[in-house]
C-alpha positions as CSV (number, residue, x, y, z in Angstrom):
1,X,-106.8,21.9,101.4
2,X,-105.8,25.5,101.3
3,X,-103.8,26.4,98.1
4,X,-101.5,29.4,98.6
5,X,-99.8,29.0,95.3
6,X,-101.6,30.0,92.2
7,X,-99.7,27.4,90.2
8,X,-101.2,24.7,92.4
9,X,-104.7,26.3,92.1
10,X,-104.4,26.3,88.4
11,X,-103.3,22.7,88.3
12,X,-106.2,21.5,90.4
13,X,-108.7,23.6,88.5
14,X,-107.3,22.2,85.3
15,X,-107.6,18.6,86.6
16,X,-111.2,19.1,87.5
17,X,-112.0,20.6,84.0
18,X,-110.3,17.6,82.4
19,X,-112.3,15.1,84.5
20,X,-115.6,16.9,83.7
21,X,-114.8,17.2,80.0
22,X,-114.3,13.4,80.0
23,X,-117.8,12.9,81.3
24,X,-116.8,12.5,85.0
25,X,-118.8,14.9,87.1
26,X,-116.4,16.3,89.7
27,X,-116.4,19.2,92.2
28,X,-113.7,20.5,94.5
29,X,-113.9,20.5,98.2
30,X,-111.1,22.5,99.9
31,X,-110.1,24.5,102.9
32,X,-111.3,28.0,102.2
33,X,-110.2,30.0,105.2
34,X,-106.8,31.2,106.2
35,X,-105.0,30.1,109.3
36,X,-102.3,32.3,110.8
37,X,-99.2,30.1,111.3
38,X,-98.6,31.0,115.0
39,X,-95.9,29.3,117.1
40,X,-98.5,27.4,119.1
41,X,-100.1,26.0,115.9
42,X,-96.7,25.1,114.5
43,X,-95.8,23.2,117.7
44,X,-99.3,21.6,117.9
45,X,-99.1,20.1,114.4
46,X,-95.9,18.3,115.4
47,X,-97.6,16.5,118.2
48,X,-98.3,12.8,117.6
49,X,-102.0,12.9,116.6
50,X,-102.3,16.3,115.1
51,X,-102.2,17.1,111.4
52,X,-101.4,20.1,109.1
53,X,-103.0,23.4,109.9
54,X,-105.0,23.6,106.7
55,X,-106.0,20.0,106.0
56,X,-109.8,20.0,105.3
57,X,-109.8,16.3,105.3
58,X,-109.0,16.2,109.0
59,X,-112.5,14.9,109.8
60,X,-115.2,13.1,107.9
61,X,-118.1,15.2,106.7
62,X,-121.6,14.0,105.5
63,X,-121.1,15.8,102.2
64,X,-118.4,13.2,101.3
65,X,-121.1,10.5,100.9
66,X,-122.4,9.1,97.7
67,X,-119.6,9.6,95.1
68,X,-118.3,7.1,92.6
69,X,-114.7,8.3,92.9
70,X,-112.6,10.4,95.2
71,X,-109.4,12.2,94.1
72,X,-107.6,13.3,97.2
73,X,-104.5,15.6,97.1
74,X,-102.1,15.0,99.8
75,X,-101.5,17.7,102.5
76,X,-98.0,18.6,103.6
77,X,-97.7,15.4,105.6
78,X,-99.9,12.5,106.7
79,X,-101.6,12.4,110.0
80,X,-103.9,10.1,112.0
81,X,-107.0,12.3,111.5
82,X,-106.4,12.5,107.8
83,X,-106.1,8.7,107.6
84,X,-109.2,8.1,109.7
85,X,-111.2,10.4,107.4
86,X,-110.1,8.4,104.4
87,X,-110.9,5.2,106.2
88,X,-114.4,6.4,106.7
89,X,-114.8,7.4,103.1
90,X,-113.9,3.8,102.2
91,X,-116.2,2.2,104.7
92,X,-119.2,4.4,103.8
93,X,-118.5,4.2,100.0
94,X,-117.1,0.7,99.6
95,X,-117.6,0.6,95.8
96,X,-116.0,4.0,95.1
97,X,-112.7,4.5,93.5
98,X,-110.3,6.3,95.9
99,X,-107.2,7.9,94.3
100,X,-104.5,9.7,96.3
101,X,-102.1,12.1,94.6
102,X,-98.6,12.4,95.9
103,X,-97.5,15.7,94.4
104,X,-93.9,15.1,95.6
105,X,-92.3,11.7,96.0
106,X,-90.1,10.9,97.7
107,X,-90.6,13.6,100.3
108,X,-88.2,12.6,103.1
109,X,-85.7,15.3,102.5
110,X,-88.3,18.0,102.4
111,X,-89.6,16.8,105.8
112,X,-86.1,16.4,107.4
113,X,-84.3,19.5,106.2
114,X,-84.7,21.0,109.6
115,X,-84.5,19.1,112.9
116,X,-87.9,20.5,114.1
117,X,-89.6,18.9,111.1
118,X,-88.6,15.3,112.0
119,X,-91.9,14.7,113.8
120,X,-93.7,15.3,110.5
121,X,-91.5,12.7,108.8
122,X,-92.1,10.2,111.6
123,X,-95.8,10.5,111.2
124,X,-95.4,10.1,107.4
125,X,-93.4,7.0,107.9
126,X,-95.9,5.4,110.3
127,X,-99.1,6.2,108.4
128,X,-98.1,5.8,104.8
129,X,-98.1,1.9,104.9
130,X,-101.6,2.0,106.3
131,X,-103.0,3.7,103.2
132,X,-103.1,0.5,101.3
133,X,-106.1,-0.6,103.3
134,X,-108.3,2.3,102.1
135,X,-107.2,3.6,98.6
136,X,-107.1,2.0,95.2
137,X,-104.2,3.8,93.7
138,X,-101.6,6.4,94.4
139,X,-101.3,9.0,91.7
140,X,-97.7,10.1,91.6
141,X,-95.6,12.5,89.6
142,X,-92.7,10.3,88.5
143,X,-92.0,6.9,87.2
144,X,-93.3,4.7,90.0
145,X,-95.6,1.7,89.7
146,X,-96.0,0.8,93.4
147,X,-95.6,2.7,96.6
148,X,-96.0,1.3,100.1
149,X,-97.7,-1.8,98.7
150,X,-100.2,0.2,96.6
151,X,-100.2,0.2,92.8
152,X,-99.4,3.7,91.5
153,X,-100.5,5.6,88.4
154,X,-97.5,7.6,87.1
155,X,-98.5,11.0,85.8
156,X,-97.0,14.2,84.4
157,X,-98.0,17.5,85.7
158,X,-100.2,19.3,83.2
159,X,-101.8,22.7,82.9
160,X,-104.9,24.3,81.4
161,X,-103.4,25.9,78.4
162,X,-106.3,28.3,78.0
163,X,-105.3,30.1,81.2
164,X,-101.8,31.1,80.0
165,X,-101.3,33.2,77.0
166,X,-97.9,33.0,75.2
167,X,-95.5,35.9,75.3
168,X,-95.9,38.4,72.4
169,X,-92.2,38.6,71.8
170,X,-92.1,42.2,70.7
171,X,-89.7,43.6,73.3
172,X,-86.7,45.3,71.6
173,X,-83.4,43.4,72.0
174,X,-80.6,45.5,73.5
175,X,-78.3,42.5,74.0
176,X,-79.2,42.0,77.7
177,X,-80.2,38.5,78.6
178,X,-83.3,38.6,81.0
179,X,-84.0,35.3,82.8
180,X,-87.2,34.6,84.7
181,X,-87.0,32.6,88.0
182,X,-90.5,32.2,89.3
183,X,-91.2,30.1,92.4
184,X,-92.3,29.8,96.0
185,X,-88.7,30.2,97.0
186,X,-87.0,27.3,98.7
187,X,-83.6,25.8,98.9
188,X,-84.6,23.1,96.3
189,X,-84.8,25.8,93.5
190,X,-81.0,26.3,93.8
191,X,-81.2,30.0,92.8
192,X,-78.3,30.7,95.0
193,X,-76.2,28.6,92.6
194,X,-77.1,30.9,89.7
195,X,-76.3,34.0,91.7
196,X,-72.9,32.6,92.6
197,X,-72.5,31.8,88.9
198,X,-73.2,35.4,88.0
199,X,-70.6,36.6,90.5
200,X,-68.0,34.2,89.1
201,X,-68.9,35.2,85.5
202,X,-68.2,38.8,86.1
203,X,-65.2,38.1,88.4
204,X,-63.5,36.2,85.5
205,X,-64.1,38.9,82.9
206,X,-67.6,38.2,81.7
207,X,-69.1,41.3,79.9
208,X,-72.6,40.4,78.8
209,X,-75.3,42.0,80.8
210,X,-77.5,39.4,82.4
211,X,-80.5,40.1,84.6
212,X,-82.1,37.4,86.8
213,X,-85.7,38.3,87.7
214,X,-86.7,36.4,90.9
215,X,-90.5,36.4,91.3
216,X,-92.0,35.0,94.4
217,X,-91.8,34.7,98.2
218,X,-90.7,32.0,100.5
219,X,-88.3,31.2,103.4
220,X,-85.3,31.6,101.1
221,X,-86.1,35.1,99.9
222,X,-84.1,36.9,102.6
223,X,-81.0,34.8,102.1
224,X,-81.1,35.5,98.3
225,X,-81.6,39.2,99.0
226,X,-78.6,39.2,101.3
227,X,-76.5,37.3,98.8
228,X,-77.1,39.6,95.8
229,X,-76.2,42.6,98.0
230,X,-73.1,40.9,99.4
231,X,-71.9,40.0,95.9
232,X,-72.6,43.4,94.4
233,X,-75.3,42.1,92.0
234,X,-78.1,44.6,92.7
235,X,-78.5,45.4,89.0
236,X,-78.2,41.7,87.9
237,X,-80.6,40.1,90.4
238,X,-84.0,41.8,90.7
239,X,-86.3,40.7,93.5
240,X,-89.8,41.3,92.4
241,X,-91.7,39.6,95.2
242,X,-95.0,37.8,94.7
243,X,-96.6,38.7,91.3
244,X,-99.7,37.4,89.5
245,X,-101.8,38.3,86.5
246,X,-100.7,41.2,84.3
247,X,-97.7,42.0,86.6
248,X,-96.3,38.5,86.2
249,X,-97.0,38.6,82.4
250,X,-95.0,41.8,82.2
251,X,-92.0,40.0,83.8
252,X,-92.3,37.1,81.4
253,X,-92.5,39.5,78.4
254,X,-89.1,40.9,79.3
255,X,-87.4,37.5,79.6
256,X,-86.0,35.2,77.0
257,X,-85.2,32.3,79.3
258,X,-86.9,30.6,82.2
259,X,-85.0,29.0,85.1
260,X,-86.8,25.9,86.4
261,X,-84.7,24.5,89.2
262,X,-81.0,23.8,90.0
263,X,-81.3,21.6,93.1
264,X,-84.2,19.1,92.9
265,X,-81.6,16.3,92.9
266,X,-80.8,17.4,96.5
267,X,-84.1,15.9,97.6
268,X,-83.6,12.7,95.6
269,X,-85.7,13.8,92.6
270,X,-83.7,13.3,89.5
271,X,-86.5,13.4,86.9
272,X,-88.8,16.3,87.7
273,X,-92.2,17.5,86.6
274,X,-92.4,21.0,88.1
275,X,-95.4,23.2,87.5
276,X,-93.1,26.1,86.8
277,X,-91.6,24.3,83.8
278,X,-95.1,23.9,82.4
279,X,-95.7,27.6,82.8
280,X,-92.5,28.5,81.0
281,X,-93.4,26.2,78.1
282,X,-96.9,27.7,77.8
283,X,-95.4,31.2,77.7
284,X,-92.9,30.1,75.0
285,X,-89.7,30.4,77.0
286,X,-86.6,28.2,76.6
287,X,-85.6,26.7,79.9
288,X,-82.7,25.9,82.1
289,X,-82.6,23.1,84.7
290,X,-80.4,20.5,86.3
291,X,-81.6,16.9,86.1
292,X,-84.1,15.6,83.6
293,X,-87.4,17.3,82.9
294,X,-89.9,14.5,82.3
295,X,-91.7,16.0,79.3
296,X,-88.5,16.2,77.2
297,X,-87.6,12.5,77.6
298,X,-87.7,10.7,74.3
299,X,-88.1,13.8,72.2
300,X,-85.9,15.9,70.1
301,X,-86.8,19.1,72.0
302,X,-84.0,21.7,71.6
303,X,-85.0,24.5,73.9
304,X,-83.9,23.2,77.2
305,X,-80.4,23.5,78.7
306,X,-79.8,20.6,81.1
307,X,-76.9,21.5,83.5
308,X,-74.9,19.1,85.5
309,X,-76.5,18.0,88.8
310,X,-73.2,18.3,90.8
311,X,-72.7,21.9,89.7
312,X,-72.7,24.1,92.8
313,X,-72.0,27.3,90.8
314,X,-73.8,27.7,87.5
315,X,-71.6,28.0,84.5
316,X,-73.1,31.3,83.1
317,X,-71.0,31.1,79.9
318,X,-73.0,28.0,79.0
319,X,-76.2,29.9,79.6
320,X,-75.0,32.7,77.3
321,X,-74.0,30.3,74.6
322,X,-77.4,28.5,74.9
323,X,-79.3,31.8,74.6
324,X,-77.3,33.0,71.6
325,X,-77.6,29.7,69.8
326,X,-81.4,29.9,70.0
327,X,-81.9,33.6,69.2
328,X,-79.0,34.1,66.9
329,X,-80.7,32.2,64.1
330,X,-84.4,32.8,64.5
331,X,-86.7,35.6,65.8
332,X,-88.2,35.4,69.2
333,X,-91.7,35.1,67.9
334,X,-90.7,31.9,66.1
335,X,-89.2,30.4,69.2
336,X,-92.3,31.2,71.2
337,X,-94.6,29.6,68.6
338,X,-92.5,26.4,68.5
339,X,-92.3,26.0,72.2
340,X,-96.1,26.8,72.7
341,X,-96.9,24.1,70.0
342,X,-94.8,21.6,71.9
343,X,-96.6,22.5,75.2
344,X,-100.0,22.0,73.6
345,X,-99.0,18.5,72.3
346,X,-97.4,17.4,75.6
347,X,-98.5,19.2,78.7
348,X,-102.1,20.2,78.1
349,X,-104.0,18.8,81.2
350,X,-106.4,16.8,79.0
351,X,-103.4,14.8,77.8
352,X,-101.6,14.4,81.1
353,X,-104.8,13.3,82.9
354,X,-105.7,10.5,80.4
355,X,-104.2,7.6,82.5
356,X,-106.2,8.8,85.5
357,X,-109.4,9.3,83.6
358,X,-109.1,5.9,81.9
359,X,-108.5,4.2,85.3
360,X,-111.5,5.9,86.9
361,X,-113.8,5.2,84.0
362,X,-112.9,1.5,83.6
363,X,-112.9,0.8,87.3
364,X,-116.3,2.5,88.0
365,X,-117.8,0.7,85.1
366,X,-116.4,-2.7,86.2
367,X,-117.6,-2.3,89.8
368,X,-121.1,-1.2,88.7
369,X,-121.3,-4.2,86.4
370,X,-120.2,-6.5,89.2
371,X,-122.8,-5.1,91.5
372,X,-125.5,-5.5,88.9
373,X,-124.4,-9.1,88.2
374,X,-124.8,-9.9,92.0
375,X,-128.3,-8.6,91.9
């Protein structure tokens, strides 16, 4: 598979490291090239038997043979060719453990947001029930124990903490609240709701200077650009475009809050496990989100503002109060240290991958023992 988002790349690399550190030798096979998304290709992948443009598992390859386990990350949607390749993996490696990660579930609303994407959903609906013939478990981000007749291993998204340094926290405080909003921009992030909230805040007499730093590209970028101009928020909403490395770190260093998402509930996901929330935690930033962030459930964590899911315009005064409650009684360096420590205890990839590692280890051992007993 081709990974265009560095957050996804880091997640996959972290998963591989965790598997290898647990004594499970693992290597990544992925789509390395780039495919220009032409109109012809976009139409072709919506035809009945075609798959995503960058699905490396669209055909079986001899290099797939001989492994004890396969951890397959789902492409944008299921296709016949993808299913046939998995079937061949199972037939040629009958004793192997085959796990299939659903990085978003349910996915219906993502595949039916536009009328032209309905063919993708129809394929998904048809092929998903057939997966039970060829895989051992789904791995799913969320609280699911069975999907389409297949047992599921629930998981949390984790990250390799060694790849993300915490903020230093030494930027002078001039009273401005800087908020990071980093994403591959889509309607599900709900950043338009925050922008509308800023407009309403200033329209009703709000005085505090607030700057929202939107970092990333995506199909919603132009709409957000137009909205900030239309509402006269050029100084309050800064569009940075795509940033990585030291440039992204510089944005984080300026910010004292991180905006996760304000609309995941619109795609029927009410407990979320976004990669971006993990990055904010690793950097040491308090967070803002609608709905429940999985890693905070059952804890006394105090650095997340959970906003109402039915709020179409963000209440900025609540955000200001949340910010001042945190930083009014403790220095930023202390806040960063406490959040980073929480991240190391809860979202380090070695911890989040434990259920998967245990399942693979125990199942491979059991199948080898059964095979030896037969001999």
